[in-house]
C-alpha positions as CSV (number, residue, x, y, z in Angstrom):
1,M,21.5,2.8,-2.6
2,N,24.1,4.1,-5.0
3,A,23.4,7.9,-5.3
4,S,25.0,8.2,-8.8
5,S,22.5,5.6,-10.1
6,A,19.5,6.9,-8.6
7,V,16.0,7.4,-10.2
8,D,13.1,9.6,-9.5
9,V,10.9,6.8,-8.3
10,S,11.3,3.1,-7.7
11,I,8.1,1.2,-8.3
12,V,7.9,-1.6,-5.9
13,I,5.2,-4.3,-6.7
14,V,4.7,-7.2,-4.3
15,S,2.9,-10.3,-6.0
16,Y,1.6,-13.5,-4.7
17,N,-0.1,-16.0,-7.1
18,A,-1.9,-12.9,-8.9
19,R,-0.3,-13.4,-12.4
20,A,-3.3,-12.1,-14.3
21,D,-3.6,-8.7,-12.0
22,L,0.4,-8.5,-12.2
23,V,0.4,-8.7,-15.9
24,R,-2.4,-6.1,-16.3
25,C,-0.5,-3.7,-13.8
26,L,2.9,-4.2,-15.5
27,A,1.2,-3.6,-18.9
28,S,-0.4,-0.2,-17.7
29,L,3.2,0.8,-16.8
30,R,4.6,-0.2,-20.1
31,D,1.9,1.3,-22.2
32,A,2.0,4.8,-20.4
33,P,5.2,5.0,-18.6
34,P,6.1,7.8,-16.3
35,R,8.0,10.7,-17.7
36,A,10.2,10.6,-14.3
37,S,13.1,8.2,-14.5
38,H,12.0,5.1,-12.9
39,E,12.5,1.4,-12.2
40,I,10.0,-1.3,-11.7
41,V,10.8,-4.0,-8.9
42,V,8.6,-6.8,-8.5
43,V,9.0,-8.9,-5.3
44,D,7.4,-12.3,-5.8
45,N,6.5,-14.1,-2.5
46,G,6.8,-17.7,-3.6
47,S,4.1,-17.7,-6.4
48,T,3.2,-21.0,-8.3
49,D,1.2,-19.5,-11.0
50,G,3.9,-18.1,-13.2
51,S,3.9,-14.7,-11.8
52,A,7.7,-14.5,-11.7
53,D,8.1,-15.5,-15.2
54,A,5.5,-12.9,-16.3
55,A,7.6,-10.2,-14.4
56,R,10.7,-11.4,-15.9
57,A,9.0,-11.3,-19.5
58,A,7.9,-7.7,-18.8
59,G,11.3,-6.4,-18.1
60,A,10.9,-5.7,-14.5
61,Q,13.6,-6.2,-11.9
62,L,12.6,-9.6,-10.3
63,I,13.3,-10.5,-6.7
64,E,12.1,-14.0,-5.8
65,N,11.6,-14.7,-2.1
66,G,10.8,-18.4,-2.5
67,A,8.1,-18.2,0.2
68,N,5.2,-15.9,1.1
69,L,6.9,-13.4,3.5
70,G,3.8,-11.3,3.9
71,F,3.1,-7.7,2.4
72,A,5.3,-5.6,4.8
73,R,8.4,-7.7,4.7
74,A,8.3,-8.3,1.0
75,N,7.9,-4.6,0.4
76,N,10.9,-3.9,2.6
77,V,12.8,-6.2,0.6
78,G,12.0,-4.3,-2.6
79,I,12.7,-0.9,-1.1
80,R,16.1,-2.1,0.2
81,A,17.0,-3.3,-3.4
82,S,15.7,-0.4,-5.2
83,R,17.5,2.9,-6.0
84,G,14.8,5.7,-6.4
85,T,14.8,8.9,-4.5
86,N,11.3,8.2,-3.9
87,V,9.5,4.7,-3.6
88,L,6.0,4.1,-4.8
89,L,4.3,1.1,-3.3
90,L,1.9,-0.3,-5.6
91,N,-0.5,-3.4,-5.4
92,S,-0.3,-6.0,-8.2
93,D,-4.3,-5.5,-8.5
94,T,-3.7,-1.8,-9.7
95,S,-3.9,-0.2,-13.0
96,V,-2.1,3.0,-13.5
97,P,-3.3,5.6,-15.9
98,A,-1.2,7.7,-18.1
99,G,0.3,10.6,-15.9
100,A,-0.7,9.3,-12.6
101,V,3.0,8.6,-11.3
102,D,4.0,11.9,-12.5
103,G,1.0,13.6,-10.9
104,L,1.8,11.9,-7.5
105,L,5.4,13.0,-7.9
106,A,4.5,16.6,-8.6
107,E,2.2,16.5,-5.5
108,L,5.3,15.5,-3.4
109,A,7.4,17.9,-4.8
110,R,5.1,20.9,-4.1
111,D,5.5,20.7,-0.3
112,A,8.6,19.7,1.4
113,Q,6.7,19.0,4.5
114,V,4.7,16.1,2.7
115,A,6.3,12.8,3.2
116,V,3.6,10.6,1.6
117,V,1.1,11.0,-1.0
118,G,-1.9,8.7,-1.9
119,P,-4.1,9.0,-4.9
120,R,-8.0,8.5,-5.3
121,L,-8.6,4.8,-5.8
122,V,-11.3,3.6,-8.1
123,D,-12.4,0.3,-9.3
124,G,-12.7,-1.0,-13.0
125,H,-16.1,1.0,-13.3
126,G,-14.8,4.3,-11.8
127,R,-16.5,3.6,-8.3
128,A,-14.2,5.3,-5.8
129,E,-13.1,3.7,-2.5
130,L,-12.5,5.2,0.7
131,S,-8.6,5.1,0.6
132,Y,-7.6,7.3,3.4
133,G,-8.7,8.1,7.0
134,R,-8.0,8.8,10.8
135,M,-5.7,6.7,12.9
136,I,-7.2,3.3,13.7
137,G,-8.6,3.0,17.1
138,P,-11.9,1.9,18.6
139,L,-14.1,4.7,17.8
140,N,-12.3,5.8,14.5
141,E,-12.6,2.2,13.2
142,W,-16.5,2.6,13.8
143,R,-16.4,6.0,12.0
144,Q,-14.6,4.8,9.0
145,Q,-17.1,1.9,8.5
146,R,-19.9,4.4,8.7
147,R,-18.3,6.8,6.3
148,A,-17.5,3.9,3.9
149,R,-21.3,3.2,3.6
150,G,-21.9,6.9,2.8
151,D,-21.1,9.1,0.0
152,V,-17.8,7.7,-0.8
153,D,-17.7,9.5,-4.2
154,A,-17.9,12.9,-2.3
155,L,-15.5,12.0,0.2
156,S,-12.9,10.7,-2.1
157,R,-12.8,14.1,-4.0
158,R,-11.7,16.0,-0.7
159,R,-8.2,16.7,-0.7
160,G,-6.6,16.8,2.6
161,Y,-4.0,15.7,5.2
162,P,-5.4,12.5,6.7
163,D,-3.7,10.3,9.2
164,W,-3.2,7.5,6.5
165,V,-3.5,6.7,2.9
166,S,-4.0,3.2,1.4
167,G,-0.8,1.2,0.9
168,A,-2.5,-0.1,-2.4
169,C,-0.6,2.8,-4.0
170,L,1.5,5.1,-1.8
171,L,4.3,7.2,-2.9
172,V,6.9,8.2,-0.1
173,R,10.1,9.9,0.1
174,R,13.1,7.4,0.6
175,A,14.5,9.6,3.3
176,D,11.2,9.4,5.3
177,A,10.8,5.6,4.7
178,D,14.3,5.0,5.9
179,A,14.0,7.3,8.9
180,V,11.2,5.2,10.3
181,G,12.8,1.9,9.6
182,L,10.5,1.0,6.5
183,L,7.3,-1.0,7.2
184,D,6.9,-2.9,10.5
185,E,7.1,-6.5,9.6
186,R,5.1,-7.9,12.5
187,Y,2.0,-7.2,10.2
188,F,1.8,-10.0,7.6
189,M,-1.1,-8.2,5.7
190,Y,-3.3,-5.4,6.6
191,T,-3.0,-2.3,8.7
192,E,0.9,-1.9,7.8
193,D,0.0,1.1,5.8
194,V,-1.7,2.9,8.7
195,D,1.2,2.1,10.9
196,F,3.6,3.3,8.5
197,C,1.9,6.5,8.1
198,A,1.7,7.1,11.9
199,A,5.4,6.4,12.2
200,I,5.9,9.1,9.4
201,R,3.6,11.5,11.1
202,A,5.3,11.0,14.7
203,R,8.5,12.8,13.1
204,G,6.3,15.7,12.3
205,R,5.8,15.0,8.6
206,R,2.6,15.1,6.5
207,I,0.4,12.6,4.6
208,L,-1.4,14.0,1.5
209,F,-4.5,12.6,-0.2
210,A,-4.4,13.9,-3.7
211,P,-7.8,13.3,-5.4
212,E,-6.7,15.0,-8.4
213,V,-4.8,11.6,-9.3
214,D,-6.8,8.4,-10.0
215,V,-5.5,5.0,-9.9
216,V,-7.5,1.8,-10.6
217,H,-7.6,-0.8,-7.7
218,L,-9.5,-4.1,-8.5
219,R,-9.6,-4.7,-4.6
220,G,-10.8,-7.9,-2.8
221,R,-9.0,-10.4,-5.1
222,S,-7.4,-12.1,-1.9
223,A,-10.4,-12.0,0.0
224,A,-12.3,-13.6,-2.8
225,S,-9.6,-16.4,-3.6
226,A,-9.0,-17.3,0.3
227,P,-11.7,-15.7,2.3
228,E,-10.8,-17.3,5.7
229,A,-7.1,-16.9,5.4
230,T,-7.8,-13.3,4.5
231,R,-10.0,-12.9,7.6
232,R,-7.4,-14.5,9.8
233,A,-4.6,-12.1,8.5
234,Y,-6.7,-9.1,9.2
235,R,-7.5,-10.2,12.9
236,R,-4.0,-11.0,13.5
237,S,-2.8,-7.6,12.0
238,Q,-5.6,-5.8,14.0
239,L,-4.5,-7.2,17.3
240,A,-0.6,-6.5,16.5
241,F,-1.9,-2.8,15.7
242,Y,-3.7,-2.6,18.8
243,E,-1.1,-4.2,21.1
244,K,1.4,-1.6,19.6
245,H,-0.7,1.5,19.5
246,H,-3.7,0.9,21.8
247,P,-2.4,-1.7,24.5
248,F,-5.3,-1.0,27.0
249,W,-8.0,-1.6,24.4
250,A,-6.1,-4.8,22.9
251,R,-7.3,-7.1,25.8
252,F,-10.7,-6.0,25.1
253,L,-10.4,-6.8,21.4
254,R,-8.9,-10.3,22.0
255,V,-11.8,-11.1,24.4
256,Y,-14.2,-9.9,21.9
257,L,-12.7,-12.0,18.9
258,R,-12.7,-15.1,21.1
259,A,-16.1,-14.5,22.1
260,R,-17.0,-14.5,18.4
261,G,-15.1,-17.8,17.9
262,A,-12.6,-16.1,15.6
263,D,-9.5,-18.0,14.7
264,M,-6.5,-16.0,15.7
């Protein structure tokens, strides 16, 4: 990164055959741009639906990978090509209200010990999702599922320092992202955000969930368009995560998935 040309934040958006969502996301940033100096970098993973043309027409910096490299690897491509002091990882299926990016930057600036900030994520009707949690593990996955079936609205209004926040909208200091080697590219899709936050926390840094900032997340688009491929990607990432962080339990997870006939 050229420090003389740095901006406050680089907004990195990975897109794969999600043109309508991408157009909506870019429009939200165009209609209510952050006050902070910024750039928008769209990394297209070989889309065939005109996503690249839409990004180009919107004036975003476009990187065309030519193939689907996966979420973690594509984000790393965007981060390396960007010049922000901070980096906002943003899903193409999000819509960013006025003041949201500046609000996240303000939260980051408030505490030098905080390396990552995540907002409260809500759907198009204002219903919250549980977008933070404890480190993934056999017991914590079960706990997270139970919490997600509870009073999510109340849980999503609790400011705190969880183990991870969702990569659908994740603001990180570039220095911290660089220090951990960016996202682990063994994850094609899913759990890369949890792993990324774990690496940052291992350096003694903090993760902040800031419910004062809302961002709209129209989640579930990938699952709806390609449900089996999405399930397969999740299982592979889950196994990779357990092999890295819980090797003892990984063998039991693999046996369990095979017993259920899961395609891995």
